[in-house]
N, C-alpha and C positions, 0 to 999 in steps of 0.2 A: 476711648479718645482716638480718633483718627488724626494722623499727622501729615503735614505737608511742608515741602521745601518751596519757598516763594521767591521768584525772580522779580526784582525791580528794575534791573538793567540801568543802574545809575552810574554815570561816569563822573565821579568826584575825585578821581585819581589824578594827582598832579603829573602832568607831562605824558599821560597815556592817551593814545588816539581812541576814538570811539570804536574803530574796527577791532583793535586789540582788546579793548574792554569786553566787547561782545564775545570774542573767541574765548577769553578767560571765563566769562560767566557760563558759557555753554559747556566748557570743559568740566567745571565743578558741578553744574546742574545734572550732568550725565551720571555723576556718582550717587545721586540721591537714592536710586533703587538699591544699589549695593549697600549703602549706609543703613537703610531700613525704613525710609519714609514710605508712606502709603500713596502719596501723590506729589507731583510737581505742578506748581501753579505759576502763572505769569500775569503781570499787570498789563494795562494798556495806557500809554502816555505818549505825548508828542512835544517836540519843539524845544525842550530844555534838558540840560544835563541831569536834572532831578530824576528823570527816567526816560530812556529812549527805547522802551518796549513798544514799538510802533505797530506791531502786528503779532499779537500773542499766539494766534493760531499758527502762523508761519513758524514761530519759535518752537511751539509745542510739537509741530509736525516733524521738525528735525529731531527733537528729543524722542518722539515716538519711534523713529527709525533706529535710534541708538539704545533703546530699552526694550524690555520684554513684557513686563506685567504691571508696572507702576501706572497709576492713573495720571491723567494730564488735564489740568483745569485752567480755564481763563478767569482771572480775578482782577479785572472783569472785562467783558466786551462792553464798551460804552455806547449804548444804543443810539443816543441822539447824534453821535458822530457818523453813524452809518446811514447814509441817506437813501439806501436801497436795502431794506430788510431781506429781499429775495437773494441778494448776493451773500448775505451773512448766512442764511439758511443753507445755501449751496456749500459754503465753506464748512459748516458744521456737519452736514451729511457726508461730505468727502472725508473729513477728519475721522468721523465714525467708521467709515469703510476701511480706511488705511490702518487704524489702530485697533480695529475689532472691538469697538465699543468701550474703549478705556477713557474717552473724553468726558470731562465734567464741564457743564455749561454755567458760566457765571455772567450775570448782567450787572451793569452799573449805569448811573445817570450822569456822572461827571460833575466837576466843581470848579476847575481852574478857568478863570476869565480869559487868560491868554489862549488856551486851547480852543475855547468856543469862538473867540473873535477871529482866530486864524482860520477856523473852518467856516466862518461866516454864519454861525448858528446862534440865534438869540437865546440867552440863558433863561429868559422867562418862559420859553417854550419847552424846556427840557422835560418837565413832568409829563406833559401831554405827548411829547415825542416818545418818551420811554414807554409809557403805557400802551400807546398804539403799536409800537414796534414789537414789544414783548409779547403781546397777545397774538399778533400776526405770526411771529416765529413759533410760538408754542403750538398754535393750531396747525401750522404747516408740518411740524414734526409729528403730529398725531395723525393727520389726514393724508399727507403727501402732496397737498396742494396749498398754495399761498394766494391770498387775495385780501384786498383792503379797500374800504371806501372812506377812510379817514382823511383829514385835511393835510396831513404831513406826508403820508406814504400811500397815495392812491395806487392800487395794483390790480390789474385784471387777474382773474382766476388762472393760475399757471401751475402746471405739474412740476414738482421738484425732482431733479435728476442730479446726482444719483438719488434713488429713492431712500427715504429715511428708514434706517434699520431699527431704531428705537426712539421712544418718545423722550420728552424732557423730564417726565415724572421720575422722581427719585434721584436725579442728578442735576437739578437746577438750583443754582445759588444766586443771590443778589446782594449787592452792597447796600447797607443801611447805616447811615451815620447821623440821621435826624429822626425825630418822632414821626414825621410824615412818611419818610421812606420805610421805617420799620413797619408801619401799618400797611403800606403798599406791598412790601415783600411778603408779609404774612398772608394777605389776601390773595396774592398771586400764587401762593403755594410753593414758593422757593425757600431755600434754607438761608438764613440771614448770615451775611459776612460783615465783620466789623473790625476795623483797625483799632488797636488799643491806643487811646490818647489820654485817658484820664483814669482815675481810680475806678474799680469795678462798681462801687456804689453809685457813681455818676452815670455809668453805662447801663446799670440795671433797669431803669425806667424804660429805655428803648427796647430791651429784651422782653420786658413784660408786655409792651404794646405789640411787638411781633408775635408773641405767643398767643395773646388774646385774639388778634386778628386771624391768625392761622386757624385756631380752633373754631372761631365763629364762621369762617368761610368754608372749612373742610371737615369739621366735625370730629377731628382727632387732635391729639397732642402734637405740637410743633416739634420737628426734629431739632437736635442740639445745634446751637449757633456755631459759627466758625470764627475764632479770634485770630487776628494776624498781628504779630508784633516783631520788633527788631531785636535780635538775639545775638549775644556773644558768650561763648563758653570756654573756660580755661580752668585747669585744676588749681592754678595759683590765684587765689582770691584777689590779691592786690593787683596783679597784672590784669585780671579780668575787669576789675573796676576801672583801672586807668585807661585801658583801651576802649572799653565800652563808653565811658564818659567822653573821651576825646572824639570818637567817630559818631556817636549818637548826637553829640552837639552839632557836628558838621551836617549830619543828616537832617536834624530838625530845622536848622537854619535854612536848608534847601527846601524843606516842606513849607516853612513860613513864607519863603519867597515865591514858590510855585503857586501856592493857593492864596497868598495874600491874606493869611488868617488874621493878622493884626490890623488889617484895614477894616472899614465898617461898611463896605459897599454891599455885602451879602444881604444885609437886613432890608434893603430896598428892592430885592429881586424876589418875585413870587416863587415860593417853594424852597427858598434858601434862608428864610428868616432865622432859623435856629443857629446858623453860623454867625449871625450878627451878635447873638448872645455869647457865643464862644469868644468872639473878638473882644467883647466887653470884659470877659474874665481874663483873657490873656493880657490885655492892656492894664488891667487893674494890678497885676502882679509884675508887670514889666518884662522886658526881653529876657534878662537873666533868670528871673523867676519862672518864666514860661519854659525855657530850656531845661531848667532843673526839674520842674514838675513833670515834663514829658519823659526825661531820662529815668526818673524814679519809678515809672509805671511799666517800663519794658522788662522783658525777661532776659537777664544777663547775670553772669557770675559763675561760680563753680557749678558742676552738675547738680549738686544738692541744693544750692541756692536757687537755681532755676526751677527745680522740682517743687521747692517750698513755695515759690511765687505762683506757680501754676496751681498748686493745691489750694492756696489761699483764695484764689479766684473761684474755685469750685464751691467753697463755703458760702460765697455770696450769690453767684449766678446759677449754680447747679452744673450739670454736665455740659461740656462744650468740646469742640474739636479745635485743633491748634495748627496754625501755619507759622513757621519761623522764617523770618527774613534775615539771612546770615551775612549777606554781602551788602554793604551800605557805607555811606560817608567816607569813601576812600580807604576803607580797611584793606590792608595789603592782602593779596589773594592767598599767600601762604597761611596767613592767619584765618582767612575765611575757610579754607579747606580744613585746617586743624580744628577749628571750632565746630564745623559741620561733622567731622568724624567723631569728635568727642561726644557730641549730642547723640549721634547714632549709637555709640557704644554704651553710654551711661544714662541717657535721658529717655530715648525712645523705647527701650525695653520696659521701663517702669510705666510709661504712658500706655503701652500695649496692655500691661497687666491691669491698669485702671479701667481700660475698655472692657476687658473680660469680666472684671468685677461688676461693672455697671450692667453688663448683659445678663449676669447671673443673679443680680439683685431682684427681690420681689418688686412688683410694679409700684407699690406704695412707696418703697424706698427710692427707686429710680426716679420717681416723679418729684 
């Protein structure tokens, strides 16, 4: 199991400026290598305090200069928002050159109506924009040239400078939270990323779609998916529960507001119908029930409680990689740092052992 420290850059801290929040987030993210994580990841979001990670390549570039060996990943680059794929390819190849190949590429399609409206991009075009851009970028990283004849991103054949030093293969990830996206990610040949929102049995069908699509398109077993969830760790179980519940509730309310998950407009937008079904479920259990359900599925507690939760997931979905989002919901930064360091001390070594066990297991068992 590979492990990542995930930056959301949410400013839900009472009375704290955005600039101070960013400095605090970067200070703690820099510790991820020392603590023992395999990668630092960063989201892309705009216009709301839910997340102000407006340019994750810029954020990761700063961290690349402050670290030595840890990998650095975008989770994700929201392709429909980038109206010129050629500019994004240039950023990727520059990042590769500066960090000597440590960069992990993550693609996403986007979901928030406010972000799309502010960028002036129709949501019903997101699937075609994503597919067109993703294929242009992947081909450019393989050949050193980008070109496109599609309706969204027409591009004359142009050489990429700096020249690509490595392809996207083996380091390409993509977010999939719906059945349609799971199929697209598998067909694309990316590794599936998924935020934990429900119990694993509800997530399992999407993983199975991803695995089937990957094998059909590429003739080999799909790599393990990457799960992302909000985490708080403390040796005191009572304190862990109290702080986790308090700040996860704040965090989830910001998620509901940002994505309008309890509204029903998604069902009427092509490519987002699955989110309409999610809205039906959330409204059926009410706001309090929705918050409680969400909190119950995140990885928080004592180190052993977190390990037990992570292990129980493996029994349902098989092997996976894990990203922990440790800073969220206005959790004070001293608690963020303490939680992160305790995860590094007592959780990550066990997860590393799981990875070694999986690598040593016979193929029939690993499957």
